[in-house]
Backbone bond lengths (Angstrom), bond angles and torsions (degrees), N, CA, C in turn:
res aa  C-N    CA-C-N  psi(-1)  N-CA   C-N-CA  omega(-1)  CA-C   N-CA-C  phi
1 M - - - 1.462 - - 1.488 109.41 -
2 K 1.330 116.64 145.27 1.440 121.32 179.18 1.532 109.37 -141.88
3 K 1.258 117.18 131.95 1.463 121.82 173.46 1.487 110.89 -63.41
4 L 1.317 116.53 122.39 1.504 119.44 176.90 1.557 110.73 -96.22
5 F 1.290 116.76 -37.72 1.515 119.31 -166.70 1.524 111.51 -161.78
6 K 1.304 114.80 145.68 1.346 120.54 173.03 1.623 110.85 -150.64
7 A 1.289 117.93 124.26 1.474 118.90 -176.32 1.528 107.02 -135.30
8 T 1.257 118.80 143.62 1.460 130.20 172.99 1.472 105.15 -124.91
9 T 1.423 115.38 109.65 1.445 118.98 -172.39 1.560 110.56 -157.23
10 K 1.269 115.60 169.90 1.497 123.09 175.54 1.564 102.60 -104.69
11 I 1.323 114.11 128.33 1.448 118.56 176.81 1.480 112.66 -115.60
12 D 1.360 116.27 152.19 1.466 120.59 173.47 1.533 104.54 -155.94
13 G 1.340 114.36 156.62 1.467 117.58 179.45 1.560 112.74 62.85
14 N 1.321 115.22 -142.39 1.386 121.17 177.59 1.541 111.59 -114.04
15 G 1.360 117.84 150.77 1.486 119.31 176.23 1.464 106.62 -172.38
16 S 1.386 116.63 -172.46 1.404 121.28 174.32 1.494 112.17 -151.19
17 F 1.255 116.49 166.73 1.529 124.06 173.26 1.525 103.60 -120.59
18 E 1.349 112.52 137.74 1.485 118.62 172.32 1.486 109.04 -92.88
19 I 1.337 115.49 124.22 1.448 118.92 -175.55 1.529 109.73 -108.58
20 L 1.332 114.48 129.90 1.454 123.20 -179.87 1.572 106.39 -88.10
21 N 1.326 116.33 128.53 1.489 121.10 174.87 1.512 104.65 -78.29
22 K 1.405 109.41 110.63 1.527 116.41 -179.93 1.511 113.37 -100.05
23 I 1.306 115.53 7.13 1.472 114.50 177.96 1.516 111.77 -96.79
24 P 1.328 120.99 172.95 1.479 121.35 -165.76 1.556 113.31 -49.21
25 E 1.245 112.85 151.18 1.526 119.25 -170.60 1.468 115.71 -65.02
26 N 1.386 118.83 -20.14 1.432 120.02 175.85 1.538 115.72 -82.33
27 T 1.349 116.14 6.07 1.520 117.89 -178.68 1.528 103.60 -94.97
28 G 1.358 112.06 161.78 1.455 120.33 176.81 1.560 112.33 104.35
29 A 1.325 117.73 -19.91 1.491 118.18 -178.96 1.522 109.95 -63.95
30 Y 1.303 117.73 -24.07 1.502 120.04 178.72 1.510 109.70 -114.49
31 G 1.276 118.61 7.18 1.472 124.31 -172.18 1.470 113.19 89.00
32 L 1.369 114.78 160.84 1.396 120.13 -178.79 1.508 110.74 -107.36
33 T 1.326 117.34 138.01 1.450 121.23 177.10 1.499 106.28 -93.14
34 V 1.321 120.21 123.19 1.407 124.99 -169.63 1.534 110.75 -127.81
35 E 1.358 119.48 130.68 1.440 121.91 170.02 1.476 108.37 -102.60
36 G 1.313 118.33 135.28 1.419 121.92 178.97 1.535 113.80 -124.85
37 T 1.346 114.01 151.88 1.478 117.70 170.64 1.559 104.33 -127.12
38 I 1.284 115.17 146.79 1.434 122.18 172.22 1.502 110.75 -135.70
39 E 1.266 114.62 127.23 1.430 119.28 174.37 1.520 109.48 -107.40
40 I 1.340 116.20 121.89 1.411 121.83 -172.87 1.487 109.21 -113.07
41 V 1.386 116.67 131.39 1.429 121.04 -178.90 1.583 105.50 -136.25
42 N 1.331 112.79 144.20 1.480 117.10 176.33 1.480 115.90 65.71
43 L 1.341 116.52 26.35 1.471 121.11 173.84 1.566 110.40 -61.25
44 T 1.311 116.43 127.77 1.471 121.07 179.47 1.575 107.07 -55.60
45 V 1.292 116.56 131.97 1.437 125.36 -178.26 1.570 106.75 -55.95
46 G 1.335 115.34 130.79 1.506 120.05 174.31 1.542 111.10 88.28
47 E 1.343 119.48 -2.53 1.456 122.26 179.13 1.492 111.81 -104.28
48 S 1.265 117.95 172.31 1.529 121.44 178.33 1.553 108.67 -140.20
49 V 1.328 111.23 157.63 1.472 121.85 177.39 1.520 107.87 -113.85
50 S 1.326 119.06 132.95 1.421 121.24 176.10 1.529 109.97 -127.61
51 I 1.347 118.29 150.50 1.388 123.86 177.48 1.522 106.54 -124.25
52 S 1.339 116.94 137.63 1.447 121.45 179.11 1.573 110.70 -133.69
53 V 1.320 111.51 151.36 1.490 119.30 178.96 1.516 105.41 -136.96
54 D 1.279 117.72 135.80 1.479 124.09 -178.53 1.487 111.31 51.97
55 Q 1.320 118.26 38.30 1.418 130.29 -179.93 1.595 114.09 61.82
56 K 1.342 113.97 27.32 1.427 120.21 175.24 1.497 107.11 -121.25
57 E 1.339 116.83 134.80 1.491 121.04 177.22 1.551 108.40 -72.44
58 V 1.339 116.30 129.70 1.465 121.75 -177.52 1.557 109.79 -117.95
59 F 1.347 115.48 -10.47 1.473 115.95 179.74 1.534 110.08 -158.18
60 V 1.327 118.36 144.86 1.410 122.98 175.18 1.511 107.67 -145.40
61 A 1.360 119.05 133.00 1.477 120.97 175.64 1.539 107.06 -138.75
62 N 1.317 117.73 145.71 1.458 121.30 176.14 1.545 111.19 -119.89
63 A 1.280 113.49 21.28 1.530 117.04 179.43 1.518 110.02 -151.14
64 D 1.359 113.01 156.64 1.450 120.53 176.09 1.545 108.29 -62.46
65 G 1.288 117.49 156.24 1.462 124.72 173.88 1.424 111.84 140.87
66 K 1.348 117.13 -179.31 1.418 125.59 178.38 1.569 109.35 -100.65
67 H 1.273 115.98 124.44 1.480 121.42 -174.94 1.467 111.30 -125.85
68 S 1.392 116.27 154.87 1.496 119.17 179.37 1.493 105.48 -121.39
69 F 1.314 119.21 156.43 1.452 126.41 174.60 1.479 110.26 -157.80
70 K 1.342 119.36 162.18 1.389 126.39 -179.17 1.469 112.21 -138.46
71 F 1.350 118.17 147.03 1.460 120.99 176.16 1.451 111.58 -157.88
72 T 1.352 117.95 165.36 1.476 123.87 172.41 1.510 106.17 -120.48
73 T 1.302 114.98 135.27 1.452 117.61 177.91 1.580 110.86 -79.97
74 K 1.343 113.60 163.73 1.450 115.27 172.68 1.580 105.23 -71.13
75 P 1.376 115.39 153.56 1.465 120.33 176.53 1.598 107.85 -57.85
76 F 1.286 114.63 146.40 1.440 119.95 173.78 1.494 111.46 -142.04
77 P 1.331 115.23 145.02 1.519 120.01 -175.38 1.485 110.75 -58.48
78 L 1.328 112.94 156.99 1.537 119.41 -179.02 1.494 112.04 -60.63
79 H 1.326 118.70 -31.93 1.462 118.31 -177.46 1.476 111.67 -76.63
80 E 1.340 121.09 -10.68 1.472 123.57 175.47 1.495 108.45 -96.52
81 R 1.284 119.24 115.67 1.434 123.36 -173.73 1.516 112.76 -107.59
82 T 1.361 119.64 8.56 1.426 122.02 -176.88 1.519 111.18 -133.50
83 F 1.277 115.80 158.37 1.482 121.76 171.60 1.525 105.52 -145.15
84 E 1.366 116.33 168.90 1.465 118.92 -176.32 1.550 108.68 -116.79
85 I 1.327 114.58 146.99 1.456 125.87 171.23 1.464 105.17 -117.35
86 G 1.352 114.92 117.71 1.472 119.80 -179.75 1.559 107.97 -92.34
87 Y 1.325 114.12 154.95 1.457 120.53 174.86 1.572 107.25 -136.05
88 S 1.349 111.44 156.83 1.434 117.43 173.99 1.536 109.55 -150.30
89 V 1.269 117.48 141.71 1.414 125.52 172.07 1.583 105.25 -117.71
90 T 1.315 117.80 122.40 1.391 120.27 -179.00 1.557 116.05 -58.53
91 N 1.298 112.98 147.76 1.525 121.76 177.30 1.481 111.16 48.48
92 A 1.366 117.04 -128.86 1.450 118.75 -173.69 1.562 109.19 -102.85
93 G 1.309 114.96 22.51 1.535 121.61 -176.83 1.478 111.32 -68.23
94 T 1.304 116.07 157.35 1.500 125.91 170.02 1.512 107.80 -136.76
95 A 1.306 113.22 164.05 1.525 121.84 175.11 1.463 109.91 -162.39
96 D 1.319 115.12 147.53 1.463 123.69 169.42 1.502 107.37 -91.80
97 V 1.351 114.72 131.27 1.448 117.73 -176.42 1.573 111.33 -137.53
98 V 1.292 114.35 153.40 1.393 124.82 170.41 1.536 105.07 -120.15
99 L 1.310 119.75 114.01 1.457 122.16 -175.16 1.557 106.96 -119.57
100 E 1.283 114.57 126.65 1.521 125.05 -178.98 1.491 110.07 -127.49
101 L 1.348 114.29 133.99 1.455 122.07 177.90 1.522 111.04 -124.84
102 I 1.363 115.88 137.03 1.419 121.89 178.72 1.503 107.30 -132.32
103 A 1.367 116.81 129.33 1.488 123.42 176.50 1.463 113.41 -91.02
104 H 1.307 116.16 149.70 1.497 122.15 175.96 1.491 109.13 -111.33
């Protein structure tokens, strides 16, 4: 297991994080299996937070708390060392989050 990413930030609307593949260079040809945790605080009441990878939703929460999720990325060529994690908070909502990703 190798830590790929950790961010502590306030999110609103839609956006993304660019993740650098920090594990050995021969990985990624079949995709990366990643476990994630997200701690959500101060989520606007009635709103939700979603996380997507390769344009597929992999996580949704509508309440504060610490949550876990897992996904596998699409395969990517060896010369490509990054991939994106998208996020969305519905409507005009905001949330403080701690997002951590670990690859297997």
